[in-house]
N, C-alpha and C positions, 0 to 999 in steps of 0.2 A: 712474402713468406717470413721475412724477419719480424715484421709486426705481429703476425699470427703466433710465431714462436714466443715472442715476448708476452703476449696476452695469456698464453697457456701457462707460462712460468709464473706470472703474477697470480693467476687463478689457483694454481697448485699451492703457492705460498699462502694464500688466503685460507684454503681448505685446511692446510696443515696448522695454521695459526688457530683456526676455530677448534680443530681437534685437540690441540694442546690446551686451549682454554677450558674445554670440557673435561679434559683429563685432570687438570689442576684445580677444578672447581671444588670448593670445600663442601663436603657432604653435610646435609642437614641432620641435626640430632632430634628435632621435633618440629612441629608446625603450630603456628598461632595465627590469630586474626587481629587486625587493628581495631582498637576499641573506640577512640574518639572520632569525631567527624573528620578531623585532619590530624594525623600523627606525624610530627617531624622526627626524622631519623638523623642523628648527629654523627659526625665523624669520630668524635671522642666521647668519653664519659662525662666531660664537663658540660653543664647546661648552657654555657656560653660558647660551646664549640659550634663550628659552622654546620649548617644543615646539608646532609648529603643527599637526602631524598625525602619525599612526603608520601605517606600512605593514607588512604581514605578508610572510613569505617567499613569493616567487613572484608578488607583486602587480605588475602592469604599471604603469610610471611613464613619463611624458613628460619628456624632458630639455629645459629651457628655456634654461639658461645654464651656462657653465663659468667657474670662477675658481680658478686654481691647482689644488689637489687636492680642490676641492669642486665640487659640481654641484647646480644648482637643478632640482628635479623637481616634477611635478604629479601628483596621484593621480587615479583615475577619478572621484572625487567633486568634483574641481576644486580641492582644497586644495594649496597650494604650500609647499615647505620645502627647506632646504639639508641635504646629507649628504655624507660623504666618498665619493670616487669608488670606493674599493676595497670599499665595502659594497654595491655594486650589480653586477648581472650583465648582460652584453649578450645579445641574443637567441640567438647561437650558443652561449654558455656555458649558458644556461638550457635549450636544446634538448638539449645534451650531458648536462646533469645529469639531465634526465628520462629520457633513453635509458639512462643509467647506473643509475638507480633501477629501471627495468624489468628490466635484466639482473641486477641484484643481488637482485631479488625471488625469482629461481629458484635462486640460489646456495646451497649447503648451508652452514649455520652451522658455524664451526670452534671455537665456544665463546663463552660470554658473558664480557665484560670490564667492569670497573667503573673509575670515576675517583674520586679523593679530593677534587678541587676542580673547579669548572666548567671545561669544556674545549671550545674552539671546533672546529667541523668545517669543513673547507675544501672548496671546489668542485673543486680539483685538488690532487694531492700536491706542493704548492709552498707555501713559507712566505708568499709574497707574493700568493697567490690569495685570492679573496674568502672571508670567513667566513660560511657560509650558515646554520649551526645551532649550537646549543650543548648539550652534555651537562650536565645539572645535577650538583651535588655529590652524590656517592654514587650517581649514575645508572649504569644498565647498558645495554650495547649488544651486538649480535652481531658478531663479527669474521667477515668473508666473503672478505677478500682482503688482499694485501700487495704492495708494490712498493718499489723502491729508486730514489731520485732524487738528483741533486747538490744539496748544501745551498744553494749560492749560485746563485740563478737570478734573471734579470731579471724585472721586472713584466710581467704579461700585456699585450701591445700592444693587445688588443681592449678593454681597459678604460681605457686612457690617454686623457686629454683631448686633443683635437686641438690641434696646435701650428701657429701661423701663422708662416710664414717671411717675414721682412721683409728686403729687400735694403738693406744700409747705404748711405746717401747720402754722397757726397763732401763734405768740409767746404767751406762757402761762403767765397769770398774777398771781402774788403772792397774798396771802391772805391779806397782808397789803395794796396792791394796791386796792383790792376790797373793803376793809373796808374804805379806804381813799376816794374812789369815792362815797361810800354810804353815808358818812357823809357830803359831800359837798351839799350846797344849790343850787337849780336850778337858772340859770341866769334870770334876769328880761326880759320881752318881749321887742322886738325891737320897736323903735318909728315908727309911720306910715310914709310912703314915702311922699315927698312934692307933691303938686298938679301940674297939667299942667298949664303953664302960658297962659294968655288969648291971647297974640300975638304970639302963637307958630308957626302959618303959616308964618308970616313975618320973624321970626327967622330961619325958615327952608330954605329960599331962599338963594342961594349962591351969594356972592358979588364978585367984580372984584379982590380983593386981594386974596380971597380963590381960585378962579379959576386959577390965575397966579401961586400961590403956588403949586397947584395940578399938573399943567403942568410942572413946574420946577422939582418937585419930580419924575414925570414920565420919564423925560429926564435923570435924574441922575440914576434912577433905571435900565434903558435900557443899557446893556453893549455895548461898542464901538465895531466896526468890528474887531479891533486887539485883544480885549479881547475875543470875541466870537471865534476867530481863535485859541487862546491859549487853550480854554476849549474844543476844538474838541476832540472826543475820539480817542485814539491811535489805530493803526491797530492791528488786532489780529495776533499773531505769529502762524505760521503754521509749521507742521512737515510732511515730506515725509516718508511714510511707504511702504515697499515692502513685498508682500506676497511671501514667499520662500518655496520650497519643498525640503525635505531632501531625502537621498538615500533610507531610509526605508519607504518613502511615507508620513511621518508626515509633517504637514505644520504649519506655524506660521508667525507672523508679526515681522519684524525687521526694525529699523531705516535705511533708504536708505543710509544716509551718512556714515554708518558704513560698508557698503558693497563695494567691489571693483570688478568690472567686470573683468573676467579672460581672456581677449583677449590678445594675445601676444604683447610684448612691441614693436616689429618692426612695428606693425600697430597702437597701442595705442598712439604712439608718435605724430600721426597726429591729435589728438583730439583738440589741440590748446586751452587747458584749459577748454573745454566743458566736461560735464559729459556724459559718454557712458551709455545709458540706455538699449540697447539690441545689440546683435551681433550674426552673423550666418556664418559658413563656407558654401560657395555655390559652389565652384569648386576647382580643383587642377590643377596646371600647372607644366609641367616638363621643367626645364631650365638646360640643361647639365646633371650633375649628381645630381642636387638638385631638390626637389619637394616643390613648394610653394602653399599655400592655398590662395584662393581669398575670400574676405569677404564682407558682408553687415552689416552695423551698423546704429544705430540711436543715436543721441546725443541731449542734451538740454543745453541751455546757462547757466542756473542756476536753482536751485530747487524752491520749493514753487509754482508750477503750477499745475492746475487740469488736465493736460494732460501729456503724457509720453515723447514726443520728439518734437523738432521744426525743425529738419533737419535729413536727411538720405543720406547715401553715399555708393557707391559700389567701392571697391578697387580691381583692377586687377593687375596681375604681368606682367610687360613688359619684354619680352625676349630681346628686342633690347637694353633697358637701364638698364636691370637687377635691377629693383626696382619696388616699388608699385606706381601705378598711379590711378587717379580717373576716372572711366568710367561713373559715374552718381552722381550728387550732387543736392540735393533739399534743399533750405533754406526757412525760414519763413512759415513753415507749422504748423498745429495743429494736431499732430498725437497721436494715442491711441493704446494700446495693444489690440489684439495680432498682431505682425508681423508674417506672415506665409511664410515658405520656403519649396519648393518641389524640391528635387534633384533626384527623382526616374527616371525621363525621360532622354532622350539624351541631353536636354538643360535645365539648372537650371531655375526655376521660383520662383518669390517671389511677395508678395503683402503687401501693407501698408494700414492702416485704417486712413484716414485723413478727416478733416472737409472742406467742400466746401464753396464758397462765398455765397451760397444760404441757409446757415444754415442747411445743410444736411450732413450726414456722408456717405462717399464713400470709397469703397475698390478699390484701383488702383493696377493693376497687370503689371509685367514686365517680360521679358525673356532675359537671358544672352546668346548672340550669339557670341561666340569667345571673342573678346575684346570690343564688343559693347552691350549696354543695350538697348533693344527695348521696347517701351511702348506697352502693349498688350490690356488692357481692363480697363474700369472704370464703376462700377456699384454701385447702391444705396445699402447701407448696410441694412441687415435685423435686426431691433431692437427687433423683437419679441423673439429672442433667447438669449437676454441679461439676465443673472441670476440676482437675487435680491442681494442687497448690504447687508453687515453685519449690525446688529442692531446698532452698535456703530457709524455708519455713518448717522443715522437718523437726526442729528442736521444740521441746515442750516450752510453752510460754506461761508465766504466771498470770492468773486471771485478775484483772483490775476490778474495782468495785462497780456494781451495777446500780441503776436507779432504784430508789426505794419502792418496795412493793412488787418487784419483778423477780421471779424465781430463776435459778440457774437452769440453763437449757442445754440440750445436746448440741444445738447448732453452734453455740459459743465454744463448746469444747471441740467442735469440729472445725474451728476457725483456721486450723492449719490447712484444711482443704478449702482454700479461699474461693472466691467467686460464687455467690449464691445463684 
């Protein structure tokens, strides 16, 4: 009986303690989600402070307090810790990221890319956006998209800490100042203004000297053409961003210049300084005891363009010369993702998405017949299936130069609606 009574007392104390803990639990003022793959939550604001807990990418966190660029959060297990605010995502960003991952899951790969050092992936194509994942050193990802954005962008307002606006108070006057002001005599009234002269109309007419002085001042105030040229606004610096998909299906944005397309060196040596933007194995050829892969690739002269490639080429293996040779080369095109390849049939097929001279977007199809590439079809692309662009691309972008001989197209102006 005594042991049973002791057990009930202990149980009651535990229930009361849990109730007290729930009562004293700090209420959350907002909710966020962990951005990086592993987010350390520290006991204090110092980056050298001990780690109180660790959250994984996508974990829900309760916001308890803001301090400058730091935020105090609580995990689902009740553990609290500080982290930098740019490392967390708000609910809108997390929902957009999940939607983006669902769309990217069905996008065809444009080739594998590798990195030489760890590379952070961002939630948006913006240097100030949250770093959500990281590609490890020598890791590989699939490139599925590309977009061009201004380099200098403001931080996302959805992740900024709330700012309290405080109305400044007027300085308090001392008692001595009040007494001094009370003892002063009021100033005398101002004298009346002078009257209007009788010949005011004659005085209002301009004379030849005043007209000449006004014209001279106007000429001096107007800047010369050279000065106007000096004050012309500088072009906006742009960044190329690639949408990449990891092995686990997660997606994120990476700076394109930090990625290296993983095409074999025996083919990549023919790039001639141009950047390879996509590549595809389309066939295999047996030459003696060796097997060689035949390739399709797209390249661009340099970055900073609102399209993905300005040339494409097919490399076949010559059994007679025992080397790679070009079976098809197209230059001065305005090409967009995705490039599609079909190797399921007896003859490999591929198609490219290019802008025509009539400001329309066309999909051109080809067939590889032995060592010859034959043109198969050209049809108008269906723009009704183009997905919407991410919110970060809503801003108007300056249009870079296009290849010579190519007119401006509505598709380039519609590049804010990414994903062809």
